[in-house]
C-alpha positions, 0 to 999 in steps of 0.5 A, a space after each residue: 937484186 935491185 931494192 926496187 924490184 925487190 921492193 915491187 916483189 915484195 909489195 906484189 907477193 902481199 897484194 897476193 896474199 890478201 887477195 888469197 885471204 879475200 877470195 877465201 873469204 869470199 867462197 866461205 860466205 858463197 857457200 853459206 848462202 848456198 846452204 841458206 838458199 837450200 834450206 829456205 826453198 826446202 821450207 817454201 816446198 814445204 809451205 806450199 806442200 802445207 797450203 795446198 793440202 789445206 786448200 784441199 780440206 776447205 774444199 772438202 768441208 764447203 762440199 759437206 757444209 749443209 745451209 743451216 736449217 732456218 734458210 
């Protein structure tokens, strides 16, 4: 094989190896981000439910509050 062709082949194989590693790293980062987003969505749903319950409790409490006798 010609030296120039062999050198070009080595260069392409090297670039491919770096690209494979980059794709693996990006896949790992994407997987991590997906897990974090799923956890944040779970937390948000929990907080929304909690705020809704607090709102219901506050609304019920305001209905039962009486005007103080000094009014």
